[in-house]
N, C-alpha and C positions, 0 to 999 in steps of 0.2 A: 284564570277566570273568576268570574262573581259569580256568588252562587245566583243569582238572579241581575239583570240588566232595567227591571223595571224599578224606578226612584221608590215607587207608593209598597211595592213587595219587599224594599229594602228598608223602610223603615220597620212594615211586620217583624221582616228576618229579625228586628232587636228582640222579639218575644223568646229567641234562643236563649239571651244571656240571663232570663229567668227560669227557663230548662237547665239552663249548663248551672247557675247555683247551686238549684234544686239537687242538681245531681252529686254535686262535688260534695253539698253538706250530707244529703243522703247516705254517701258512701262514708265519710268520716265520720257522723256518728256510730255505724256500721263499727267502723276499727275503734274509736273510743269506747263503746259499749261494750266488745269484745275485751279489749285490752283492761277494763275498769271492773268487770264482773269474775269473779274467779270461777266460779260456776261455767263459766263458756268457755275457760281455758282447756278446750277437747281439740281433737284433729281439724273435725268439721268445720269449727269456728274461726279456726286457726286458719284455714286453706280460704273460708270464706272472708275473713279480714284481709289477706291477699288479693285475692279478686277482689274488692273493694278498692286497693290500695292501686291496683292495673286498670283498673276501671276510671278513675281519676286522672292517671296519667295519660291512658288512652284520650280521653276526650280534650283534655287540657293541650294536647299537642297540633289540634285543628280547628278548635272554635274558637279559643280567643282571638288568635292570628285572623282568622275569616270576619271577625265580627270588627276589629281593627282596621280590617282592609275596606270592611263600607263603610266604618265612621269616617275613613282618612279619604276615601274613596280612589286610593291606590292599589295595585295589584303586585305589586314588583316585591318579587322575593330574590336574594341573592344565592348564588351557585351552594356556598357554604351554609344558607342558611335551610334551604331547600333537602340539602343532604339533612341534615340535621336534621329537621322534622320529620324526612322519611324514615330517619333511622331510629328517632321516639315512637313512631307510628308502630313501627313494623315492631319494636320491643313490647311495648303495653301490650298490643294488638293480638302478638304471641301468647304472649304472658295467659293473656284471659283464655284463650284455644288452649292451651297446656295445663292450666290453674281446672279450668271444667273435666279434663281427662283426668286429673287424678283427682278430682273430688268424688267423680265416676267409681271409678277406683276405691275408696273411703269405704262409700255406703256398698261396695260389692263383698271388701271383708266384712263389714258390720253387718251384714244381713248375713252372709251363706257361711262365714266363718265367725262367731260373735264371741264364743269360747276364747278364740286368739287375738280378738283382735286390739285387747291392750297390749301384746306383745310383738303383733305385725305393727302397730300404728304407734309407734313409741316417737318420743318426740324427738330424737335427732332423725328417724327414720323421713317424718312428717319436714324437716328444716331441711333433709335431703331432698325429697322431692320438688320441695320450693326452689332450693339452688339448681337444680338440674332442668325446671321448668326456665329458672330465666340464664340458664346456661346455652337452651337451644333457641332462645329468644333472643339473645346479643348474637348467635353463630347468625342465624337468620338475617339480621340487619346488616352485617359487616360484610354477608355476602353480595345481600343487593349491592350496598356504597363500592364494595371492589369494584365491582361490574360496571355501576355510573363513572366510577374513577376513573377505571382502565379503558373504557369507550371515549370516543371524542362526541362533542354538542357542537349546534350549531348556536350564533349568541342570538339573545332579544328572542328565547322561545317562549310558545305561550303554551301550557300546561293547561289538558283539556277536562280542570278541575279546580276547586275552588281550596285544592291545599297538594302538597306534591307526595301525590299516591304512587307508592312504587310502581305500580304495573303501566303508568302513563308516564313516569320518569323513563322506565326502559325501553319507552317507545319511544321517546326523542332521541337513543343513545344511536350512532351513527353503524350499526353492527344490521348483519342480516337477518329477515324474520324468521328464520326456521332455528338461528342460535337463541332467538329473543322466547321463541316458542316453547323450546326445550327447555333452560331456562325455569319458564314462569310455570310449564307445568311438573317438572320435578322438585322446585318448590311446593307448589299447591299438594304436588301430594306425601312430600315426607309432615310438612304442617297442617295441611286439612285432611287428608283422607286418613293418615294412619291413627292419628287421634281421634277424629270421627268412628274409626273401626274399634279403636278403643273403647269408645264409651257403650256403641251397641254390645258389644263383647259381655261387659260389665252388667248392662241392664238386661240382657238374655240370659246373664246367670241369677240376678236377682229375682227376674220375673217364675223361672223355673224352681228358684229355692221358695219362692213364695206360693206358687201353685202346689207344691208339694204337700202343703199344710192345710189343715182344716180352717175355712175363711173365718178371721177374732177379728176383734177389736185392735192386736197386735198389727197382721196383717194391711189392714186400713191405714193405718198410722205410715207404717211401711210404704204405700203404694201413694198416700199425700202427701209424707214428704219429699219421695224422691219427684213428684209431681212440680214443684217447684224447681227443683234444679234440671228437669226434664223441658218446661218451662224456655230457662234461660238457656241452656242449648237448643232451643229449635229458635230462638229470636236471632240468637246469634249465628247461626251456621245457614238461616233462613235466609237472613239480608245478606250476606256474602255470596251465597250462592247467587240472588237475587242480581248482585253486582258486577259478579265474575263471571259467571256460566251463563245468565240467562239474559243478558244484557251487552249490545254489541260494546 
C-alpha cells in the first residue's frame, strides 16, 4: 500500500528524502569520527558506531523503496524482493535491539565494576558481543523467511503497509491464526521482552550503585550520560510497542 493516496500529501512526503539523507549522513559521520579518532577507540564508541551502521541499514531497507514507489506510482514488489526486504528489515532492526542491550551492559560494567572494566570489556569480548548480536538477528530473519516460504500465499495480494513488514506478510500466509500468533509472540518474547528485561536489570544495578555514593559531579555525569541511551531506548521501544501492541 502507499503511505498516502492523496497526491498533494505524496508531494510533501518527498521531504522524507531530506530526512533520510540527514539520518544517513549523521550516522556515517559518527562512524567516521569514531574510526578516525584514537581517543574514541573505546567499547562505548565501538558499540555506538555499530549502532549507527545498523541504523543506516535499517532505514535503507524501507525508505528508498517507498520513495521510488511514490515517484513511479507503482506499488508492486516481487515475492523474492519482498522476502529480501523483510530479511534485511529484521536483521538491522534486531541489531538495533541487541546493541542497545549490549550498550546497557557496557554502562553496567563501567559504573558497577570500574576497576575491572578494561579487563571485562576487552576488544575481543566487545567484538564477540557484536557478532552474537548479528547472529541472533540473522537467526530471527531466517526464522521468518522459513515460515514465509513454508506456507503458501495467494497471488496478487496486498500488504497492509508501505513495505514488507513481517507481521503483515505472515498475515497473508495460509495457516491458522493460533500458529501465527504463537510464532509472533514467541519471537516477540525472545527478541523484544528479554533484551528489554536485560536493559532494565542493568539500569537497576546502575541506579543502585550511584545512589549508594554521595552525590557529586561524577554521579551527575553518570546519570546524564546514561540519559542519552535511555532516550534512544525509549524512542525505539516506545514506537515498537505503539505499532505492535497498541494498534490493530
